[in-house]
C-alpha positions as CSV (number, residue, x, y, z in Angstrom):
1,A,0.0,0.0,0.0
2,A,1.4,3.3,-1.0
3,I,1.1,6.2,1.4
4,A,0.1,9.4,-0.3
5,A,2.2,12.4,0.7
6,V,0.1,15.2,2.0
7,A,1.3,18.8,1.4
8,P,1.1,20.9,4.5
9,A,-1.7,23.4,4.4
10,K,-0.6,26.9,3.6
11,A,-1.4,29.5,6.2
12,A,-3.6,32.3,5.0
13,P,-1.6,35.6,4.6
14,V,-1.9,37.8,7.7
15,A,-2.3,41.5,7.2
16,V,0.3,43.3,9.3
17,Q,-0.6,46.8,10.5
18,P,2.5,48.9,10.3
19,A,3.2,51.7,12.8
20,K,1.7,55.0,11.8
21,P,4.4,56.7,9.8
22,V,5.3,60.3,10.2
23,T,3.9,62.6,7.5
24,A,6.6,65.0,6.4
25,P,5.8,68.1,4.4
26,A,6.6,68.1,0.7
27,A,10.3,68.4,0.2
28,S,12.6,69.5,-2.6
29,A,14.0,66.9,-5.0
30,D,17.2,66.7,-2.9
31,N,15.2,65.9,0.2
32,S,12.4,63.8,-1.2
33,E,14.2,60.5,-0.5
34,L,15.1,61.5,3.0
35,A,11.5,62.7,3.6
36,Q,10.3,59.4,2.3
37,Q,12.6,57.6,4.8
38,L,11.2,59.7,7.6
39,R,7.8,58.2,6.7
40,S,9.1,54.7,7.0
41,V,7.5,52.2,9.3
42,Y,11.0,51.2,10.5
43,T,12.6,53.2,13.3
44,S,16.1,52.6,12.1
45,E,15.3,54.1,8.7
46,R,13.8,57.2,10.3
47,I,16.8,57.6,12.5
48,G,19.1,57.1,9.5
49,A,17.1,59.8,7.6
50,V,17.6,62.2,10.6
51,M,21.3,61.5,10.5
52,K,21.6,62.2,6.8
53,I,19.6,65.4,7.0
54,T,21.6,66.8,9.9
55,G,24.9,65.4,8.5
56,K,24.8,67.6,5.4
57,G,26.3,70.5,7.4
58,E,23.8,73.3,7.0
59,L,20.1,72.8,7.6
60,T,17.8,74.5,5.1
61,D,14.3,75.7,6.1
62,T,12.9,72.6,4.4
63,D,15.2,70.4,6.5
64,L,14.1,72.1,9.7
65,Q,10.4,71.9,8.7
66,I,10.8,68.1,8.1
67,L,12.6,67.6,11.4
68,S,10.2,69.8,13.3
69,M,7.2,67.7,12.0
70,A,9.0,64.5,12.9
71,L,9.8,65.9,16.4
72,R,6.2,66.6,17.0
73,E,4.7,63.5,15.4
74,D,7.1,60.6,15.4
75,P,5.8,57.8,17.7
76,N,9.3,56.6,18.7
77,S,11.2,58.5,21.4
78,N,14.5,57.4,20.0
79,V,13.8,59.1,16.7
80,R,12.8,62.3,18.6
81,L,15.9,62.1,20.8
82,T,18.1,61.8,17.7
83,I,16.5,64.9,16.3
84,L,17.1,66.8,19.6
85,D,20.7,65.7,19.7
86,A,21.1,66.9,16.1
87,L,19.4,70.3,16.8
88,R,21.2,70.9,20.1
89,P,24.2,72.8,18.5
90,L,21.7,74.9,16.6
91,A,19.5,75.8,19.5
92,S,20.6,79.4,19.5
93,H,18.9,80.0,16.1
94,Q,15.4,81.5,16.3
95,N,13.9,79.1,13.8
96,V,15.2,76.1,15.7
97,Q,13.8,77.5,19.0
98,A,10.4,78.0,17.3
99,A,10.5,74.3,16.3
100,L,11.4,73.2,19.8
101,I,8.7,75.4,21.3
102,S,6.0,74.0,19.0
103,A,7.1,70.4,19.9
104,M,7.3,71.0,23.6
105,G,3.7,70.6,24.5
106,K,3.1,67.7,22.2
107,Q,5.5,65.4,24.0
108,D,4.3,62.5,26.1
109,D,7.8,61.3,27.1
110,P,9.2,63.3,30.1
111,L,12.8,62.7,28.8
112,I,11.9,64.5,25.5
113,Q,10.2,67.3,27.4
114,T,13.2,67.7,29.7
115,S,15.6,67.8,26.8
116,I,13.6,70.4,25.0
117,V,13.3,72.6,28.2
118,D,17.0,72.2,28.8
119,M,17.9,73.3,25.2
120,L,15.6,76.3,25.4
121,V,16.9,77.4,28.8
122,D,20.5,77.0,27.7
123,A,19.7,79.1,24.6
124,K,18.0,81.7,26.9
125,S,14.9,81.5,24.7
126,K,12.5,83.9,26.5
127,Q,9.9,83.2,23.7
128,A,9.5,79.7,25.3
129,I,8.1,81.1,28.5
130,P,4.4,81.1,27.5
131,Q,4.6,77.4,26.4
132,M,6.5,76.6,29.7
133,I,3.7,78.3,31.7
134,V,1.2,76.1,29.8
135,L,3.1,73.0,30.9
136,L,3.3,74.3,34.5
137,D,-0.5,74.7,34.6
138,D,-1.0,71.2,33.2
139,K,-1.9,68.9,36.0
140,N,-0.4,66.0,34.0
141,T,3.1,67.6,34.1
142,P,5.2,65.6,36.6
143,P,6.5,67.6,39.6
144,T,10.2,67.1,38.6
145,M,9.4,68.7,35.2
146,Q,7.5,71.5,36.9
147,N,10.5,72.2,39.1
148,K,12.8,72.2,36.0
149,I,10.5,74.6,34.2
150,K,10.3,77.0,37.2
151,A,14.1,77.0,37.5
152,G,14.3,77.7,33.8
153,I,11.9,80.6,33.9
154,E,13.7,82.0,37.0
155,S,17.0,81.9,35.1
156,F,15.5,84.0,32.4
157,L,14.5,86.7,34.9
158,N,18.1,86.9,36.3
């Protein structure tokens, strides 16, 4: 008696829901590939795009706009920390401060919030005070963060 070989049943394909990508603004032809990488579902590709954008030497307004949107919207804290590390040497520039201020209230990670506040305080960015006060008034802001903000505002007054 011959035994018939039975092929294993194939599993039905499973739809994988990727992480919500960051939507970057339209970029110039030079930045279109990097903007596309910032929309990747893979964190490593988004971090790589940040490194390429900031590694070019000088940031254009488009570069800063792309990074600012990623700083506000990227779901991964490591991507946002990479952006902050890249922007730290440029924190004295008004347009970088504006990007940091706009991202400050949209952060759910205390480490990111702390880094932004530190950068703005170090840059003596008095234009950040209104957003800092909003965070102080927010009952969800941790006490350690409130103390850091208060110290930062006091340093502006001295």
